[in-house]
C-alpha positions, -999 to +999 in steps of 0.1 A: +080-848-402+068-822-380+102-805-376+104-803-412+074-786-416+083-762-390+114-751-410+091-740-438+069-718-416+093-687-421+093-692-458+056-695-461+050-662-441+077-644-462+059-655-491+025-641-476+041-608-468+057-606-503+022-612-520+007-583-499+034-561-509+031-569-544-005-563-543+000-529-527+026-517-551+003-524-581-026-501-565-029-464-579-027-442-548-051-418-566-078-444-566-091-440-531-125-458-530-152-434-519-182-447-501-202-421-516-200-431-553-237-435-564-250-417-534-263-382-530-241-356-519-243-353-482-264-325-469-247-293-462-253-256-459-225-232-458-218-195-460-209-184-495-175-171-497-183-138-514-214-132-497-215-146-460-251-136-454-261-160-483-258-200-483-245-224-506-260-259-499-260-292-513-295-288-532-279-264-556-259-292-571-290-306-586-307-302-619-274-302-638-241-321-642-215-303-620-179-306-606-175-299-568-140-289-564-125-289-528-096-264-526-077-238-505-056-208-513-029-222-492-028-255-513+004-254-537-016-283-560-049-263-560-027-234-573-014-258-600-048-268-611-064-234-611-056-225-647-072-256-659-103-248-639-105-214-653-101-233-690-127-256-682-151-227-670-144-210-703-155-240-722-191-237-705-195-276-707-200-281-669-208-258-638-179-259-613-187-251-577-161-248-550-157-257-514-129-236-497-115-259-470-099-244-438-089-212-453-090-174-443-115-155-461-095-126-468-065-148-482-088-168-506-106-136-517-074-119-526-062-152-543-092-154-566-093-117-574-058-121-587-060-153-602-096-156-615-128-173-602-138-206-620-166-213-598-203-208-600-205-206-563-182-212-533-190-226-499-168-213-472-159-244-451-138-225-424-138-256-399-133-283-425-164-303-413-182-304-446-152-316-464-146-343-437-185-352-442-176-357-480-149-381-473-120-357-484-086-366-476-069-334-485-070-308-512-074-306-540-103-333-546-131-331-572-163-348-573-184-352-605-221-349-596-250-358-619-282-341-625-300-359-596-273-347-571-254-380-571-217-386-567-205-403-599-169-400-597-141-388-574-107-374-584-080-369-559-052-345-568-048-315-589-068-316-623-043-312-653-054-309-691-047-346-694-067-356-665-097-332-677-095-347-712-091-384-704-109-388-672-133-360-660-146-346-692-159-380-707-176-386-674-192-351-677-203-357-713-216-392-706-239-378-676-248-348-697-264-371-723-284-391-695-319-380-688 
């Protein structure tokens, strides 16, 4: 009896591995849970990109619904989403703040001069420490922040028109209606 059971152990282990693989394949890789959802934006103070003698800090994300977009001039996906961010800014429905991640100040300034600047303010995160403290995995990533400075939503990857209309804009509109 014991020997017959031992013959089934490889089959049982194989079935367990298959169950884990099946579950893993059904997950959306863009849905990486953030420990910061429904928590205040971690405190930071960075030099502004355009004015290195001035600071951009986390308190500036309070009092209005905003997007905090982590980007870099060297990031191809960031360049893809840039026209969408410019369009969102022109709609004047939400303030967009930027966090320039591990970049060269001169390079990003030239890129923004050429492509346009969709951001209200940009923090220059030369070392990447602030982005890491926000739990950023890479660029681009965008946080939706409510009027109290609480992170309500995180989107990983380039914002497309479809992503804006189906995911981010409804979240922004919902938060704008809240008091």
